[in-house]
C-alpha positions in Angstrom: 105.2 91.5 108.4 106.4 88.1 107.9 104.3 85.4 109.9 105.7 82.2 110.9 103.6 79.3 111.1 104.8 75.8 113.1 102.7 73.1 115.4 103.3 70.9 118.1 101.4 67.8 119.3 98.9 67.5 116.2 100.6 63.7 115.9 99.5 62.8 119.5 96.2 60.8 120.3 96.2 62.8 123.7 97.1 66.2 125.5 97.1 69.0 123.5 97.9 70.3 119.8 99.3 73.6 119.7 99.5 75.8 116.7 101.9 78.8 117.0 102.0 82.0 114.8 104.9 83.9 115.3 105.2 87.6 113.7 108.2 89.3 113.1 108.2 92.8 111.8 110.4 93.2 108.6 112.5 95.7 110.0 113.6 93.6 112.6 113.8 90.1 111.1 117.7 90.5 109.9 118.7 91.5 113.5 116.5 88.9 114.9 117.9 86.3 112.6 121.7 87.5 113.3 121.1 87.2 117.1 119.3 83.5 116.6 122.6 82.6 114.6 124.9 83.7 117.2 123.0 81.9 120.1 123.3 78.8 117.9 126.9 79.2 117.1 127.6 79.6 120.8 125.9 76.8 121.8 127.6 75.1 119.2 124.4 73.8 117.6 123.7 73.8 113.8 120.4 74.9 114.0 117.6 74.8 116.8 114.7 72.4 117.0 112.9 71.6 120.0 112.3 67.5 119.9 115.8 67.5 119.1 117.9 69.4 121.5 118.8 68.3 125.2 116.9 70.6 128.2 120.2 72.2 128.9 120.6 73.5 125.6 116.8 74.7 125.3 117.3 76.3 128.7 120.0 78.2 127.4 118.8 78.9 123.7 115.7 80.1 125.5 117.3 82.6 127.8 119.2 84.0 124.5 116.0 84.0 122.7 113.1 85.5 124.9 114.4 88.8 124.9 114.4 89.7 121.0 111.3 91.7 119.5 108.4 89.5 118.4 105.1 88.5 118.9 103.1 85.6 119.2 99.6 84.2 118.8 98.9 80.9 119.8 96.0 77.9 119.5 95.9 75.3 122.1 93.4 72.3 120.3 92.7 69.2 122.6 93.6 65.9 120.6 92.7 64.1 119.2 92.3 66.3 116.4 91.3 66.8 113.1 94.4 68.8 112.0 92.8 70.1 108.3 89.4 71.2 110.1 91.2 73.1 113.2 93.8 74.4 111.3 91.2 76.4 109.3 89.3 77.0 111.8 92.4 78.5 113.9 94.1 80.6 111.4 90.9 82.2 110.5 90.5 83.8 113.4 94.5 84.4 114.0 95.3 86.0 110.6 94.0 89.3 110.8 96.5 91.9 110.0 96.4 93.1 106.2 100.1 94.2 106.1 101.2 90.4 105.5 104.7 90.6 103.6 104.9 86.6 103.5 103.7 83.8 105.4 106.3 81.0 105.8 105.2 77.5 106.8 107.8 75.0 108.5 108.4 71.7 107.3 107.5 69.9 103.9 103.4 69.5 104.5 100.9 67.7 102.7 99.1 69.0 99.6 95.7 69.4 102.1 98.0 71.6 104.7 98.8 74.2 102.3 95.4 74.2 100.4 93.8 75.0 103.5 96.2 77.8 104.6 95.7 78.9 101.2 91.9 79.2 101.6 92.5 81.2 104.9 94.9 83.6 103.3 92.5 83.9 100.4 89.5 84.5 102.7 91.5 87.2 104.4 92.5 88.8 101.0 96.1 88.0 101.5 97.7 87.2 98.5 98.3 83.3 98.1 101.4 83.8 96.5 103.1 85.3 99.6 102.7 81.5 100.9 106.3 79.6 101.3 107.4 76.0 102.9 110.8 76.5 104.2 113.2 74.5 106.0 113.8 75.4 109.5 117.5 75.1 108.9 117.3 77.6 106.3 115.0 80.4 108.4 115.4 81.9 111.8 111.8 82.3 112.1 111.1 79.2 111.7 113.3 77.7 114.3 111.7 80.6 116.7 108.3 79.2 115.8 109.3 75.6 116.6 110.8 76.9 120.0 107.7 78.8 120.8 105.2 75.9 119.9 107.2 73.1 121.8 107.5 75.7 125.0 103.6 76.4 124.6 102.9 72.4 124.1 105.1 71.6 127.3 103.1 74.2 129.5 99.3 73.5 128.2 100.5 69.8 128.8 101.8 70.2 132.5 104.9 68.8 131.1 108.3 69.9 132.9 106.6 72.8 134.7 109.0 73.2 137.0 111.8 73.7 134.2 109.4 75.9 131.9 106.9 78.1 134.1 109.1 80.8 134.3 110.3 80.6 130.4 106.5 80.5 129.8 105.7 83.7 131.9 108.5 85.5 130.3 106.9 84.2 126.8 103.4 85.3 127.9 104.3 89.1 127.6 104.8 88.4 123.8 101.2 86.6 123.3 98.7 88.9 121.4 96.3 86.0 121.8 95.7 82.4 123.2 92.9 80.5 121.5 91.6 77.3 123.7 
């Protein structure tokens, strides 16, 4: 099993922070990656990123991706937040599997961020060598985590509900747990 971690909104002074863990089984990852890349090519975008994509493209991308095989765990934390403290608290409740092949973190993160994740992994008896920081352009799973984090934050912030409520309901069937 592969785990992709992304968050949305932790820099804000109001609303919610949304930590998202996207779990993808190894046997399905190649297929998921291929289908995401095909959807991006069809839309004429290099790689999907929630904050850099206009709504019409987001909508088409979400429609193409939400039918793929993946599971999600979401933690919603009200801002302002101490990211280091909350990351450790939230992940300790979310990382419960033992058959983790690799954990990917989206984007270049500060050392404290990586240390907190490594501590949680060690506490859960997951080898720390399984942690890797990746660029979302290089991993489809990181782009999927970004999509889910953005969609979840919009939902919990009550932003653009008319546009996203149907998509969040479709995502809800893939959610294993929501921690609020």
